[in-house]
N, C-alpha and C positions, 0 to 999 in steps of 0.2 A: 344419690350420687355415690356410686361404689368406690371410685378411685379419686383421690385428690391430686391436683396438678402441682402441689408443692412437695418437694422431697422432704424426707424426715430429717436428714442431716445435710443441709446445703453447704457446699464448699465455699470458701471465701472468693475463689476465682469465679465461680459460677454467679455469685451474687454481684460481683463487680462488673462482669460482662453483661449482665441483665440491666444494670443501671446505666452503663456507658458502653455501647457496642463498638465505639470507635477504638477501644483498646485492642480489638482483634484486627480491625481493618487497617489501621495506620502502620503497624509493623509489616503487614503483608505488602502494602504499597511501597514501603521503604525497601524491602528486599527486591521487589521487581525493578524499581528504579536503580538501585545499586548494582544489580546484575546487568542491567543495560549498559551502565558506564563501565563495568568490568569487561564485558564482551566487546566493547568498542575498540580496545587495543588489538584484539585478535582479528576483527574484521578489517581494521586499518592495515594490519600486516598482510592480510590476504590481498587487498587491493594494491598495496605497494609492490608485492611480488608480481602481480599480473602486469602492472605498469612497467616494471623492469623487463619483463619478457617482451613486451611490445617495443620498448626502446631498443632492446638488443636486436630485434628483427629489423627495425628501421636502420640501425647502424650497418647491418649486413647489406641492406639494399643500397645504402650510401656508398659502400665499397664498389658497387657496380656488379653484383653477382648476376643480376638479371640482364646485363648487357650481352651475355653469351647466348641468351635466348633469341631465337629467330623471330622476327616480327611476322604477324599473320598477314598473308596476301590472298585475297579472294580469287584473283585470276590464277595464281599458282595452284590453288586447291582445285579450281575448275579444270585446269589442264591435267592434273593428276587423276581426277575422277573420270574424265573423258578418255584418258589413255587406258584406264583399268577396264572400261566398258568394251574395249576392242579385243580383250583376251577371249580365248575359246572357253565357253562354258555351255552347259546343257541343263535345261530345267528338268528336274526329276520329280515325279509324282510320288507322294507318300501314300502308302496303302491305308485305306479307311477301314475302320472296324466293320464287322458284318452287319451291325444294327443300323448303320447310317446309309441311306440311299445316295446314289450319285446326284450331284447337283445338275439340274436341267433335264434330267431323265425321269420319266414317270415310273413309279415303283411297279414292279411286276406282281408283288403280293400285297394284300391289304395289311396295314399296320396292325401289329399284335397289341391288344390292350391288356394290361395286367389286371 
């Protein structure tokens, strides 16, 4: 056995932790739980501000700002679209790249394989 597992000069903290490992875990858990309670105030403030924004919007709606908005009528939209269809328009064909053949027409040259 070339190396021993016991240190030459053990520190008192090291020996206490070896005897009772909860001395390390308990303070760690206390810090985690304390931080959770500390952050609770910040998260509560965040949700209060969000709730305040929602209440402000509902008060604007209570004033009747959306009364100015016109109600949707499907018949009116139908007549608008049917009137727009009677306008003069002409379909234009977009030029295809040279590599693509016309649809419905057999190619004059065999396809080039790379």
